[in-house]
MIMARLO-293613 format. One line per 10 residues: their letters; for each residue x, z, y of N, C-alpha, C. Coordinates in pm, 1 decimal. Each point is the difference from the previous one (the first is absolute). Example, Ala and Ser with C-alpha at 12.3 -4.5 7.8 and 13.67 -1.06 7.14 Angstrom:
2
AS> 1319.0/780.0/-569.0/-89.0/0.0/119.0/90.0/0.0/120.0 | -35.0/-72.0/105.0/82.0/6.0/119.0/-77.0/73.0/109.0;
// end
This chain:
320
MALESVLDFE> 877.0/4704.0/-1129.4/10.1/71.8/131.1/155.5/10.4/39.3 | 36.4/-74.7/94.7/129.8/-11.5/66.1/59.6/124.6/45.5 | 137.3/27.8/-55.6/27.0/147.6/28.6/31.6/18.7/144.5 | 21.4/-93.6/101.5/34.7/17.6/130.2/-148.4/29.7/60.4 | -100.3/-13.8/-60.2/-125.5/22.2/79.4/-64.0/114.3/-65.3 | 59.4/65.0/-97.5/-75.4/103.7/-73.5/6.9/135.3/89.8 | -125.6/64.5/33.4/2.8/124.7/63.7/39.0/126.5/-81.3 | 23.6/83.1/36.0/49.5/130.3/-63.2/-98.6/45.8/-99.7 | -123.2/-8.2/51.6/-118.2/58.3/-120.2/-33.5/-104.5/-98.1 | 62.2/-116.7/18.2/-26.3/-116.1/-114.6/113.8/-18.3/-97.1;
RPISELEQQI> 114.5/86.1/7.2/100.1/-3.8/-82.4/-27.4/26.1/-138.0 | -79.9/87.3/-22.9/-42.7/14.9/-163.6/-72.3/-127.6/-64.4 | -83.5/-64.8/93.9/-54.4/-136.9/-29.3/107.2/-87.5/-23.1 | 78.6/-27.3/92.9/103.1/-109.4/-27.8/101.1/32.3/-113.2 | 25.1/112.0/-18.6/74.3/29.2/-121.7/-74.8/-36.8/-119.4 | -130.1/21.9/-14.5/-55.1/-10.2/-114.7/-18.4/-162.6/-9.3 | -28.0/-91.4/113.5/-19.4/-107.1/-4.4/146.7/-84.6/-67.1 | 112.4/57.5/57.1/122.1/-59.6/-40.8/-2.4/16.8/-164.4 | -33.6/130.5/-37.4/16.4/30.5/-143.1/-74.3/-101.5/-94.1 | -138.2/-34.9/68.6/-88.4/-91.3/-83.8/60.7/-136.3/18.3;
EEVKSLVAAG> 68.9/-32.9/101.3/50.6/-165.4/4.0/109.1/11.6/-95.8 | 78.3/105.5/-28.9/98.0/-6.0/-99.0/-33.8/-17.2/-125.8 | -116.6/93.0/-30.3/-50.5/-16.0/-146.3/-54.3/-123.4/-28.0 | -74.7/-80.3/120.1/-65.9/-123.3/-5.9/94.4/-111.8/-46.7 | 126.0/29.1/65.2/111.0/-107.4/-46.0/35.1/14.5/-126.5 | 3.0/134.6/-57.9/37.2/11.2/-146.6/-95.8/-78.5/-89.3 | -145.6/42.2/31.2/-79.4/-58.1/-85.9/-14.6/-142.7/10.6 | 50.4/-70.3/121.9/-15.4/-141.9/-4.8/137.2/-52.7/-62.8 | 85.9/74.0/-38.5/129.5/-34.2/-72.1/-32.8/21.0/-138.7 | -117.4/41.5/-38.9/-44.2/12.3/-145.0/4.1/128.5/-50.3;
DMSLSAKLGK> 7.3/119.4/49.6/-11.9/143.7/-28.1/-146.6/38.4/-2.1 | -72.3/-58.0/-90.6/-124.8/32.2/-9.2/-50.9/149.9/-24.1 | 111.7/74.3/-50.6/-38.4/149.7/-27.0/-22.4/58.8/130.8 | 41.4/-39.4/131.8/-35.2/53.3/96.9/-134.0/-9.2/70.4 | -40.3/-79.9/-45.9/-166.6/-55.8/61.2/-77.3/118.1/-14.3 | -17.7/103.5/-89.9/-58.6/116.6/11.2/39.6/94.8/132.2 | 134.2/0.9/23.0/58.5/75.4/108.1/-43.3/-38.3/118.4 | -3.5/-151.2/21.7/-35.7/-87.7/115.4/-134.1/36.2/47.0 | -85.2/17.2/-86.2/-149.6/17.9/13.4/-4.7/138.3/63.3 | 53.3/105.7/-72.1/-4.3/125.1/53.3/60.4/32.4/154.7;
LEAKLDVLKK> 105.7/-79.7/29.2/63.6/3.6/121.1/-85.9/-62.4/105.4 | -71.1/-93.0/-31.6/-74.3/-75.6/102.9/-122.2/82.1/32.7 | -67.3/72.7/-98.6/-101.6/89.3/-6.7/42.3/122.3/86.4 | 135.2/37.6/-15.3/57.2/119.6/95.7/-10.7/-55.1/128.6 | 46.1/-107.4/39.8/32.1/-57.9/127.2/-142.4/3.1/66.9 | -95.9/-71.3/-79.5/-136.7/1.4/78.1/-35.1/153.2/51.3 | -1.0/79.6/-77.9/-41.5/154.8/22.6/78.6/50.3/112.4 | 148.6/-26.4/-7.8/77.6/46.0/110.9/-38.4/-57.6/114.0 | -21.5/-133.5/18.1/-37.9/-58.5/138.3/-121.9/42.2/40.6 | -107.1/46.0/-71.3/-118.7/27.6/40.4/19.5/157.7/53.3;
KVYGNLSPWQ> 100.4/84.4/-59.4/30.6/126.4/49.2/67.0/10.8/135.3 | 89.8/-83.1/14.3/88.2/-3.1/120.1/-84.7/-58.5/116.5 | -48.3/-110.2/-33.4/-78.3/-68.7/123.7/-131.7/45.7/26.8 | -53.6/86.0/-93.4/-143.2/73.5/22.5/12.9/111.9/75.7 | 135.2/55.7/21.9/7.7/115.0/72.1/93.3/6.9/99.1 | 21.9/-114.5/89.7/85.5/-13.5/102.5/-8.2/96.3/107.1 | 80.0/43.9/56.9/11.9/91.8/144.1/-4.4/-82.1/111.5 | -36.9/54.2/104.5/-15.3/-67.6/107.6/127.6/-88.9/58.9 | 124.2/79.4/-49.0/129.3/-61.3/37.2/44.5/-100.1/-88.2 | -56.1/2.1/-118.3/28.7/-112.3/-88.4/-93.8/-129.5/20.3;
KVQLARHPQR> -110.4/29.3/46.4/-77.4/-115.4/64.7/88.0/-52.2/128.5 | 54.2/79.3/76.7/48.4/-52.3/112.4/108.8/-98.1/-57.1 | 75.0/38.0/-96.2/119.4/-73.3/-38.7/-59.8/-137.0/-70.6 | -124.8/3.5/-75.3/-53.9/-117.7/-40.4/-45.8/-73.9/109.6 | -53.2/27.7/118.2/-25.2/-75.8/97.7/116.7/-81.6/57.1 | 93.0/73.5/-8.2/129.4/-70.3/57.4/82.9/-71.4/-87.7 | -51.6/-8.9/-146.2/75.0/-84.8/-109.8/48.2/-135.5/75.5 | 129.2/-9.6/-25.8/55.1/-144.1/40.4/-63.2/-121.4/-70.6 | -43.5/23.5/-126.7/-65.6/-107.5/-53.2/-165.3/-21.7/24.6 | -42.9/99.0/74.6/-152.4/-1.2/20.2/-25.7/-142.5/58.3;
PYTQDYIKLL> -118.8/-58.0/-22.0/-53.8/-99.4/68.8/-29.5/8.6/135.3 | 34.8/-104.3/78.6/8.7/14.0/155.2/-103.5/-83.4/32.9 | -46.3/-25.2/132.9/-112.5/-80.2/56.4/8.3/-145.1/-49.1 | 106.9/-52.7/-0.9/54.4/-137.1/-38.1/-49.8/-11.9/-161.3 | 50.4/79.5/-49.8/-53.1/0.1/-147.1/-166.6/7.5/-14.6 | -59.3/64.9/50.3/-157.7/6.7/-5.6/-30.2/-123.9/51.4 | 30.3/-66.7/121.2/-35.6/-103.3/42.7/-2.7/-127.2/-99.4 | 117.2/-0.5/-64.4/35.5/-115.7/-97.8/-99.2/31.5/-116.0 | -40.5/94.2/-53.5/-85.0/34.5/-99.4/-139.6/-0.5/18.4 | -47.5/29.9/134.4/-127.4/4.3/29.5/-54.9/-100.9/79.4;
MTDFLELHGD> 76.8/-64.6/98.4/-40.0/-100.6/99.7/49.1/-127.8/-61.4 | -72.8/-127.3/67.5/51.9/-127.4/-18.7/6.3/-76.6/146.0 | 103.1/-95.9/20.6/10.9/-78.7/96.8/25.9/97.8/128.2 | 109.7/91.6/-3.3/21.9/88.2/93.9/99.2/-81.4/92.9 | -26.8/38.4/131.0/57.7/-69.7/113.1/56.8/104.2/107.7 | 104.8/16.6/8.1/70.9/124.8/49.4/0.3/-37.0/171.2 | -54.1/86.5/62.0/-1.1/-10.7/158.8/106.7/93.2/59.1 | 51.3/-37.7/94.0/114.1/64.7/61.1/-20.5/41.7/149.8 | 66.6/108.2/26.6/16.2/17.0/155.2/-114.8/67.8/71.3 | 44.6/85.9/114.3/-111.5/64.6/61.3/10.2/-78.3/151.0;
RKFADDMALL> 46.2/-89.6/-4.7/-12.6/-80.4/123.0/42.4/62.4/150.3 | 69.8/91.9/-15.1/61.0/76.9/100.0/154.8/62.7/-7.4 | 34.9/21.3/-113.1/150.7/25.6/-21.8/66.6/-59.7/-112.2 | -78.9/28.4/-126.1/85.6/-60.0/-119.2/-92.7/9.5/-121.5 | 55.4/-59.7/-117.8/-70.7/8.6/-114.0/44.4/108.1/-81.7 | -67.2/97.7/-19.9/25.3/128.1/-77.9/1.3/-32.3/-162.6 | 104.0/-11.1/-74.6/2.8/-33.9/-139.6/-13.0/123.1/-86.0 | -36.6/124.5/75.5/-58.1/103.2/-84.0/-150.2/1.7/-57.3 | -51.3/-105.5/76.1/-147.7/-14.9/-5.7/-29.6/-156.6/-58.9 | -34.0/-17.6/-134.8/-44.8/-130.7/-41.6/-130.2/-26.9/18.6;
SGLAYFEGTP> -41.1/-114.5/68.2/-135.1/-8.5/33.6/-39.4/-154.8/5.7 | -110.3/-26.7/-45.3/-44.0/-128.6/15.5/-139.4/-18.0/-55.1 | -53.1/-138.6/0.9/-140.9/-29.5/-72.3/27.5/-44.7/-130.7 | -98.4/22.7/-87.3/-7.4/-32.7/-137.1/-148.7/12.4/-42.1 | -13.0/-43.1/-136.3/-122.1/-12.1/-68.4/-1.2/119.6/-104.9 | -110.9/86.2/19.8/-11.7/82.6/-139.3/-126.4/-36.2/-66.8 | -1.5/-55.3/-114.5/-83.3/-56.5/-95.4/-115.7/-95.9/84.9 | 67.7/-72.2/87.0/-81.7/-102.9/81.2/-22.1/45.2/129.5 | 7.6/140.2/27.0/-32.5/49.9/125.5/115.8/-8.2/96.6 | 0.2/-67.8/127.1/106.5/26.1/84.8/19.2/129.5/49.2;
VLVLGQQKGR> 132.4/58.0/15.7/12.8/140.2/32.3/135.3/-11.0/88.3 | 5.1/102.7/87.6/127.1/20.3/56.1/62.8/112.2/-62.8 | 124.3/-18.3/-62.2/60.1/93.6/-65.9/141.2/49.0/61.5 | 20.7/142.0/24.6/122.0/41.8/57.5/36.2/111.1/-62.1 | 148.0/45.2/-8.5/31.5/117.3/-44.5/177.7/30.8/11.4 | 29.0/125.3/10.7/137.1/1.1/29.8/69.2/-29.8/-142.0 | 146.0/-75.7/26.7/56.0/-39.6/-117.8/136.3/62.0/21.6 | 26.1/51.1/-121.2/157.6/68.8/-19.0/73.0/-98.2/-70.1 | 126.1/23.2/1.0/89.3/-91.7/-59.8/40.2/30.0/-135.4 | 72.9/-99.6/-95.3/26.1/35.2/-143.2/149.2/36.2/11.9;
NVKENLEQNF> 83.3/-68.0/113.7/135.0/21.2/0.5/51.8/42.9/129.1 | 118.8/18.3/12.0/64.3/65.5/141.5/-46.2/-123.1/114.5 | 20.0/-122.2/-36.9/-9.4/-110.9/98.6/-154.5/-1.3/46.1 | -99.7/-22.6/-90.6/-140.2/17.7/18.8/-28.5/125.0/87.5 | 48.1/135.2/-55.0/-41.1/97.2/70.7/27.9/27.3/160.8 | 124.4/-84.1/20.1/44.3/-3.4/144.3/-84.5/-90.7/65.5 | -40.7/-110.0/-75.0/-77.8/-93.1/87.7/-150.1/46.0/21.5 | -50.8/90.1/-97.6/-121.2/41.6/9.5/-13.2/152.6/46.1 | 113.7/70.8/31.7/13.0/127.1/43.4/-77.0/85.7/-64.0 | 11.2/-12.1/-159.2/-39.1/98.3/-77.3/-143.7/26.6/10.3;
GMMQPEGYRK> -73.6/-121.7/51.5/-153.2/17.5/1.8/-40.5/85.9/140.6 | 80.7/36.6/63.9/-8.6/70.0/130.3/-28.0/-102.1/125.1 | -138.7/2.4/38.4/-42.3/-101.9/101.7/41.0/47.3/159.5 | 26.1/-85.0/76.6/16.1/14.0/142.0/-114.5/-48.7/70.4 | 24.6/40.3/137.4/-139.4/-21.5/74.7/-21.6/-142.1/-5.0 | 75.5/-91.7/-3.8/-37.4/-148.2/-19.1/-78.7/-29.8/-143.5 | 45.3/83.6/-105.9/-99.6/-14.7/-124.9/-141.0/26.3/14.1 | -1.9/121.2/74.5/-141.3/41.8/11.8/-68.9/-88.6/99.2 | 52.4/-66.3/116.3/-45.1/-92.6/64.1/-51.8/-137.2/-79.0 | 95.4/-39.4/-76.4/-44.7/-138.5/-92.5/-105.6/31.5/-81.7;
ALRLMQMAEK> -10.7/141.9/-55.6/-114.3/42.9/-98.7/-117.1/-21.0/78.4 | 16.9/58.8/129.1/-133.9/2.8/83.1/-57.6/-131.9/57.8 | 108.6/-77.0/25.0/-32.5/-158.0/48.5/-67.0/-66.6/-112.0 | 45.6/23.7/-132.3/-64.4/-68.3/-105.8/-127.9/51.9/-51.9 | -21.9/125.9/17.0/-127.1/72.7/-21.9/-106.2/-59.8/88.9 | 38.3/-38.2/125.6/-107.1/-21.7/103.5/-12.1/-133.6/-14.0 | 91.0/-101.2/-47.0/-31.8/-124.5/-41.8/-106.6/-11.7/-117.2 | 32.6/96.8/-109.3/-93.3/11.5/-120.1/-141.3/38.1/48.0 | -3.2/78.4/84.8/-137.5/52.7/74.1/-69.6/-107.7/50.0 | 73.0/-99.9/67.7/-39.3/-124.3/64.9/-93.7/-100.7/-82.5;
FNIPVITFVD> 67.8/-8.1/-124.7/-54.4/-87.3/-91.1/-60.7/77.0/-122.9 | -48.8/124.5/29.0/-60.3/82.2/-125.3/74.8/6.9/-118.1 | 112.3/3.5/-0.2/108.2/3.9/-110.9/14.8/142.7/-43.5 | -34.9/58.6/-120.9/19.8/134.1/-39.7/177.9/35.0/1.9 | 31.9/126.8/28.5/151.4/20.3/8.2/14.0/104.0/-113.2 | 96.1/-28.4/-69.2/61.8/94.1/-101.8/154.0/39.7/20.0 | 1.9/123.0/24.9/137.3/45.4/13.4/59.3/89.5/-91.7 | 133.1/-16.0/-39.7/87.8/94.7/-95.8/64.7/76.9/64.9 | -5.3/122.8/-10.1/91.6/103.1/38.3/114.4/47.8/-67.1 | 117.3/-22.6/61.6/119.4/61.8/-82.2/131.1/-10.3/85.4;
TPGAYPGIGA> 9.2/137.6/49.6/103.0/39.9/122.4/30.1/111.4/3.4 | 140.3/38.4/24.4/22.9/137.2/12.4/-38.8/64.7/138.0 | -29.7/-92.4/68.2/-50.1/20.8/158.9/36.9/-95.9/83.0 | -53.7/-7.1/125.7/42.1/-72.1/103.9/147.1/3.4/38.8 | 69.7/-114.8/37.2/135.4/-1.9/39.9/46.6/100.4/109.1 | 82.1/113.3/5.4/5.8/97.1/93.3/113.3/-31.3/92.7 | 70.3/-139.2/-20.4/97.3/-34.4/107.0/-21.2/7.7/149.1 | 110.5/3.3/82.4/-13.6/-8.3/129.5/-85.2/-101.8/58.4 | 53.4/-126.4/-56.1/-52.8/-125.8/40.0/-166.1/-20.7/-27.1 | -23.5/66.8/-113.5/-169.5/13.8/-11.0/-47.2/66.0/90.7;
EERGQAEAIA> 45.4/149.2/23.4/-32.3/78.1/115.0/-21.3/-63.2/134.0 | 96.1/-73.5/30.6/6.7/-73.3/135.3/-124.8/-108.1/12.0 | -15.6/-59.8/-131.2/-95.5/-108.4/20.8/-140.0/44.7/-33.0 | -21.9/120.8/-5.2/-132.2/57.9/-2.0/-43.2/12.4/-152.8 | 61.6/86.9/-90.9/-46.0/8.8/-121.8/-129.3/82.5/-12.0 | -0.6/108.0/79.2/-137.3/93.8/-8.9/-102.1/-80.9/34.4 | 16.1/-74.5/113.4/-108.7/-63.6/68.4/-67.6/-122.5/-89.7 | 94.3/-52.0/-59.3/-24.6/-104.9/-96.8/-90.5/33.2/-116.4 | 37.6/111.1/-59.0/-88.5/77.9/-100.0/-131.0/45.5/40.5 | 5.8/51.9/111.5/-113.5/56.0/54.6/-124.5/-107.1/28.9;
HNLYSMSDLK> 78.8/-119.9/62.7/-97.9/-103.2/36.7/-51.4/-81.4/-140.5 | 75.4/17.3/-98.4/-49.0/-57.6/-129.2/-121.7/103.2/-64.4 | 24.1/140.3/9.2/-81.8/89.7/-32.3/-151.0/-46.3/68.1 | 33.0/14.5/123.9/-146.3/-35.2/95.7/-72.8/-126.5/-39.3 | 98.6/-104.4/4.7/-61.0/-132.4/-46.6/-57.8/-10.8/-130.7 | 68.8/27.0/-111.6/-49.7/-1.1/-124.3/-130.3/72.3/-28.0 | -13.2/103.9/87.4/-132.9/81.7/-19.9/-107.8/-74.3/58.9 | 21.5/-95.0/72.8/-115.0/-75.0/60.3/-9.9/-147.7/-27.0 | 98.4/-59.0/-111.3/10.7/-110.1/-64.2/-126.0/-65.0/-62.2 | -37.7/-94.8/60.5/-153.8/-68.8/-62.5/27.2/-85.8/-129.5;
TPIIVIVIGE> 87.0/41.0/-90.3/-17.3/-46.6/-115.0/51.8/99.4/-121.0 | -28.8/-25.6/-121.7/32.9/102.2/-115.7/154.6/9.5/8.2 | 39.2/141.8/0.6/130.6/39.1/-37.0/9.7/102.9/-144.2 | 87.9/-48.8/-100.3/35.8/65.4/-107.0/150.0/47.0/4.6 | 20.0/118.8/-19.0/141.9/50.7/27.1/32.7/65.6/-154.2 | 120.4/-33.8/-41.0/42.8/54.3/-137.3/128.2/49.7/25.5 | 35.7/115.9/-37.1/123.4/61.3/-6.6/63.8/-16.6/-124.2 | 87.3/-73.0/-6.8/82.5/-50.7/-130.4/125.1/66.7/-31.2 | 68.9/72.6/95.8/103.2/91.2/-25.4/17.7/117.6/77.6 | 81.3/-9.5/118.0/6.5/111.8/106.6/-79.9/-52.0/116.7;
GGSGGALGIG> -102.2/119.7/35.7/-89.2/2.5/105.3/72.0/72.0/107.6 | 102.0/-29.7/68.3/69.1/84.5/89.6/-40.7/9.4/144.5 | -72.1/118.4/40.5/-15.9/20.7/137.0/-68.8/-120.8/82.3 | 30.1/-6.9/136.2/-70.8/-81.2/80.4/36.3/-152.2/-35.1 | 122.0/-10.2/-89.1/51.0/-122.0/-26.0/-128.7/-69.6/-107.0 | -73.5/90.3/-79.9/-76.6/-28.8/-83.8/-134.8/-34.4/72.2 | -29.2/100.6/75.6/-136.0/-4.1/73.3/-29.5/-123.8/120.5 | 139.2/-57.8/26.5/-32.9/-122.1/89.5/-21.4/-105.4/-78.3 | -43.0/-3.0/-130.3/-69.5/-122.5/-73.8/-91.9/59.2/-96.9 | -30.3/150.2/19.5/-71.4/59.0/-92.3/-150.3/32.0/19.2;
VGDKVYMLEN> -51.0/-49.5/123.7/-139.4/37.2/16.6/-101.5/-92.0/-71.2 | -109.5/36.5/-59.9/-51.3/-104.1/-84.5/-135.2/54.8/-33.2 | -108.8/-104.5/-48.7/-108.3/41.7/-55.4/15.3/60.8/-128.9 | 89.2/-30.4/-95.2/17.5/55.5/-120.4/151.0/26.6/0.9 | 46.7/127.1/-64.2/140.9/26.6/8.4/34.3/60.3/-127.2 | 97.2/-59.9/-59.7/32.9/25.1/-135.9/142.8/42.8/-15.3 | 32.1/68.9/-113.0/145.0/31.9/-43.8/-4.6/-45.5/-118.8 | 129.0/-52.7/-58.7/36.3/-2.1/-122.8/31.4/118.0/-62.1 | -9.6/48.8/-109.9/4.5/107.5/-68.1/110.2/95.9/16.2 | 122.3/-69.0/-1.5/119.1/68.7/34.4/69.7/-15.5/144.5;
SIYSVISPEG> -73.1/-48.9/76.1/27.4/-12.6/145.2/-23.8/138.3/68.5 | 70.5/-17.5/132.2/-17.2/132.4/81.6/-49.8/-33.4/143.7 | -26.9/87.6/56.3/-72.8/-23.8/145.5/32.0/140.8/72.5 | 67.7/-31.4/106.5/63.3/145.6/49.1/28.7/-10.8/169.8 | -22.1/95.8/74.0/50.6/4.4/136.3/145.9/-22.4/41.8 | 74.6/42.7/-107.3/145.4/20.1/5.0/44.4/-7.1/-135.3 | 138.9/-34.1/-22.8/56.1/-34.2/-146.9/21.1/179.6/-19.6 | -4.1/-10.1/-139.1/24.3/173.3/-68.9/136.6/40.0/54.2 | 81.6/-84.9/17.6/145.0/40.4/61.6/-6.4/27.3/120.4 | -48.2/-49.7/65.1/-18.9/11.5/169.2/-94.8/145.6/11.4;
CASILWRDAS> -103.9/10.3/-85.7/-76.1/131.3/15.8/96.5/110.7/-36.3 | 87.1/2.5/-89.7/66.9/101.4/-42.6/97.2/23.1/95.1 | 56.2/-92.7/55.9/105.5/0.7/100.8/-60.1/103.5/110.2 | -142.2/-41.1/24.9/-23.4/66.5/135.6/-77.9/148.5/-44.7 | -66.0/23.9/-112.0/-44.2/137.1/-23.5/98.1/84.7/-65.1 | 101.2/-49.8/-73.3/102.3/76.9/-49.8/136.2/-12.2/4.1 | 23.2/-97.5/111.6/130.6/-42.7/22.6/88.0/-39.7/-108.7 | -64.3/-43.0/-85.2/58.5/-52.8/-157.0/-66.7/-112.1/-49.7 | 51.4/-134.3/13.1/-47.0/-101.7/-72.5/-15.6/5.6/-144.0 | 76.3/91.0/-61.3/24.5/-5.3/-144.5/-149.4/88.0/-62.5;
KAALAAETMK> -72.4/23.4/84.8/-134.5/69.6/-27.5/-106.5/-104.8/-2.3 | 36.2/-135.0/-13.2/-111.4/-101.7/20.3/-88.3/22.4/-113.2 | 35.8/27.8/-95.4/-94.1/42.9/-139.0/-109.3/93.1/44.4 | 52.6/109.5/63.5/-112.3/91.5/48.2/-103.6/-56.2/118.6 | 68.5/-67.3/72.8/-80.0/-82.7/99.0/-99.7/-78.9/-44.3 | 34.1/-88.3/-80.3/-83.7/-71.7/-71.0/-129.5/50.7/-79.6 | 23.6/105.1/-37.4/-91.7/91.2/-70.2/-89.9/59.0/105.9 | 53.1/60.9/101.3/-85.2/42.2/107.1/-69.4/-104.2/92.2 | 53.9/-93.6/26.4/-47.7/-104.4/86.3/-129.2/-70.4/-52.7 | -33.0/7.4/-116.5/-115.3/-68.9/-63.0/-1.5/-141.8/33.9;
ITAKDCYNFG> 102.2/-72.7/-64.8/14.7/-135.3/40.4/-21.7/-109.0/-115.0 | -55.0/44.7/-123.4/-15.5/-85.2/-101.8/-158.8/-47.1/30.8 | -11.2/-120.8/-97.0/-118.6/-85.7/19.4/-138.0/114.1/-38.0 | 26.3/82.1/-91.3/-107.6/112.1/-50.2/-19.1/66.7/109.5 | 106.7/60.0/96.3/-30.2/96.7/82.4/-74.1/-88.0/135.6 | 37.7/-129.0/24.6/-46.1/-56.8/86.4/-161.9/-33.7/-5.0 | -6.7/-33.0/-142.6/-147.7/-20.0/-30.3/-86.1/136.5/4.4 | 31.7/85.7/-26.8/-58.7/128.2/5.1/-42.9/50.6/150.2 | 106.0/-33.9/84.4/-10.1/36.2/138.6/-83.1/-116.5/77.8 | -46.4/-97.1/-77.4/-91.7/-120.8/67.5/65.2/-94.2/55.0;
VIDEIIPEPL> 171.3/14.4/22.2/56.5/-125.6/75.9/-2.4/-116.5/-65.6 | -25.0/-23.4/-134.8/-7.4/-133.3/-45.0/-134.4/6.6/-80.7 | -28.2/-138.5/-38.0/-142.7/-13.9/-66.1/29.2/1.4/-149.2 | 113.8/-29.0/-55.5/1.1/-14.4/-147.3/154.3/11.6/-46.7 | 28.9/20.6/-99.1/122.9/-7.8/-61.0/9.7/-134.2/-105.2 | 104.5/-64.5/29.4/6.4/-117.8/-82.7/100.9/36.3/-114.9 | -29.3/-21.0/-132.7/79.9/47.3/-108.3/118.2/-121.3/-14.8 | 107.7/64.7/-57.8/119.3/-63.8/-21.7/38.0/-15.7/-143.4 | 73.9/-103.3/-39.5/56.7/30.6/-151.1/47.1/126.9/-30.0 | 10.0/32.3/-115.0/70.0/151.6/-14.0/166.9/-24.1/2.9;
GGAHHSYEEA> 22.0/105.6/95.6/142.0/-5.0/46.6/29.7/-43.8/132.1 | -102.1/-80.6/57.4/13.8/-52.7/126.7/-38.1/-141.0/8.3 | -38.3/-65.0/132.8/-14.9/-146.8/2.2/124.6/-86.8/-49.2 | 104.3/51.3/12.1/124.9/-83.0/-22.5/40.9/-33.7/-163.0 | -94.3/77.1/-70.8/-3.4/-46.3/-134.1/-94.4/-93.7/-37.9 | -89.9/-39.3/91.7/-68.3/-140.1/-33.1/-68.9/-25.1/140.6 | 58.4/-124.9/57.4/-49.7/-39.4/130.4/-111.9/-51.6/-20.6 | -14.5/-81.2/-107.7/-157.7/-60.9/-23.3/-98.9/100.1/-13.9 | 14.9/94.9/-68.8/-112.1/111.6/-14.6/-16.3/64.8/123.1 | 81.0/19.5/87.1/-17.9/73.5/105.7/-64.3/-90.3/104.2;
AENIRKVLRR> 23.3/-130.5/-1.2/-67.9/-90.1/92.7/-147.1/-16.2/-56.0 | -9.4/-5.5/-120.6/-137.3/-12.8/-50.2/-117.8/108.5/27.4 | 67.1/117.5/19.3/-62.2/137.4/33.9/-51.2/-34.8/138.7 | 85.4/-62.3/87.1/-25.3/-7.8/150.5/-98.9/-123.0/16.7 | 11.6/-83.6/-94.1/-80.4/-112.5/-7.6/-172.9/33.7/-21.5 | 0.5/85.4/-67.8/-150.1/55.5/-37.0/-49.9/57.1/113.3 | 98.0/76.1/101.5/-55.0/68.4/94.6/-27.5/-86.7/121.2 | 85.3/-99.8/22.4/-20.0/-99.7/100.0/-120.0/-75.7/-13.1 | 3.3/-57.7/-145.6/-155.9/-79.5/-31.5/-111.2/65.8/44.4 | -2.5/118.7/-41.0/-131.0/82.5/33.1/-15.4/16.2/147.5;
DLKELVKIVP> 86.2/56.0/65.1/-9.9/14.4/138.0/-39.8/-113.8/89.0 | 86.8/-93.3/-13.3/-17.3/-136.1/93.2/-128.4/-44.3/-18.7 | -79.8/4.3/-129.8/-125.9/-49.2/3.8/-106.8/85.7/63.1 | 34.8/132.4/2.2/-97.0/115.6/76.6/32.7/-19.6/157.2 | 128.8/9.4/44.6/21.8/8.7/141.6/-39.4/-126.9/82.8 | 17.6/-114.2/-69.0/-23.7/-108.1/71.6/-138.1/-28.1/44.5 | -101.5/80.5/-91.5/-140.1/-14.2/40.6/-28.7/91.8/108.0 | 77.3/88.5/48.1/-39.3/105.1/104.5/9.2/-86.7/130.8 | -72.3/16.0/95.2/-6.2/-62.0/136.1/109.1/81.0/74.0 | 52.5/-59.1/119.9/124.6/81.5/35.8/-31.1/121.5/65.4;
AELIKKRYEK> -98.7/9.7/76.8/-55.3/133.1/54.2/5.3/113.5/-81.3 | -84.4/-24.7/-122.7/-10.8/90.0/-104.8/148.5/20.9/-55.4 | 57.6/-85.0/-22.4/149.5/26.1/-54.8/91.2/96.9/80.4 | -5.4/-21.1/141.4/56.1/74.7/97.8/-33.7/142.1/-4.1 | -153.4/1.4/-22.0/-79.2/129.1/22.1/58.0/102.4/-126.3 | 18.8/-70.0/-106.3/29.5/59.8/-145.3/134.7/66.6/25.1 | 103.3/-116.9/39.4/146.2/42.6/12.7/20.7/121.2/86.6 | -90.6/-1.8/109.9/-2.4/90.4/98.8/-20.7/149.9/-57.1 | -110.7/-6.2/-85.8/-37.8/124.2/-68.6/87.6/57.1/-94.3 | 65.6/-97.6/-75.3/99.4/20.9/-107.3/113.4/81.1/75.4;
IRAWGAYKES> 67.8/-67.0/108.6/103.2/71.4/65.8/-30.2/135.8/63.0 | -137.0/13.8/50.7/-11.7/139.8/49.6/-20.9/89.3/-105.3 | -35.8/-35.7/-98.5/-15.2/100.8/-117.0/142.2/65.7/-68.0 | 112.1/-72.7/50.5/123.3/47.4/-53.5/30.2/132.6/75.6 | 66.3/98.3/-98.0/14.4/133.2/57.1/-111.4/94.2/11.7 | -112.9/-35.0/-50.8/-112.2/86.5/16.0/8.6/117.9/-124.7 | -36.0/124.2/81.6/4.8/102.2/-103.6/-89.8/89.8/12.6 | -27.1/97.2/-107.6/-105.5/128.8/35.1/72.9/130.7/3.8 | -74.9/72.0/98.1/67.9/152.4/6.3/-88.1/84.1/-104.3 | 65.0/72.9/-80.0/-57.3/90.2/-100.7/-55.5/130.8/87.7;
// end
C-alpha cells in the first residue's frame, strides 16, 4: 500500500504491512528463525483488515469512493469490453472530455458504453475537469444514446462524478436544461440501460446519465444529492462536519439499497476496488452478463413501462 494513498483509518494496516515486508526480506536473506513470526504477522494482518474494512463509517466510504487509485471508467472499459471505439462531440458546441463514450463489444454483444472519467494527474484532471461534465457532455451522451436506440444497442453507463460542473460558462450554455433533457429522454429510451455507480454519484451530475432499467452501486461507492462538505456548509455553516453529514444523508450503497434507489450492491475486493481492478471488474461482469441476457428479450413498450414504474416507486413511504 503506497504511503501517499493511505487513508487515516488504513494506517494500522499499512504499518503492519511494512513490518511484514521487513520480516520477509530478513527471511529471504536466510534468517529462517523468523518464519514463525512472519506467519503470525500475516494472520494478524488478515484479522485486522476484516475488522477495519468490515466496519467502515459512511465518511470512510466517502474516502474510498474518492480514492485516487480507484478504477475509473476507462479501466473498466479495458477490462470488460473489446474493440472500444471512442465517439466524440455533441455536434453543437464541443467535445466534453469529462465523459468517455463509445461503441464496444461486451462478450460479443454490441453496446454503447459511457461514463464520467477523472484524471490520474494534474494534466489529466484539467483536461477531464475532474469528471465534472458540462452541458456539451450531457448532450454528447444523449446524442449517442439516441443513436444506440436507433440500432437497438444496449446502453451501459458508469457514474463517477462529484457533480455537474458549476461554472458560469456551463450555466450560460444551459447546464440544468441539458441534465433535465437527459432525464426526460432516458426515461423513454427504447433500448436497455444499465447504470453502475463506480465511485462518486454526485447530484444532478450523476443523474444526467443515471436513469436506467437496472441501477447498481459498487460496495464502497456513494450516491447523494450534494457532497457531505456542501451539506455540512449549508446545515451547520461548517464544512468540517462533513463526516456527520455523510452519516445523516444516508449516501452509502447499503442505504440506497434499503431505500430502493438501487437494485443491487456489487461487492468489491477487501479494502476497496483499488486493491484489485480485475476482481472488481469481474464482479461487474457477472451483473452485466446476467442483465443483458434478460433485458434484450423485453420488447421496447414493456421496457419503458417497467422503467416508468421503477422511477415512480422512488420516494414511496408509509405513514404509521
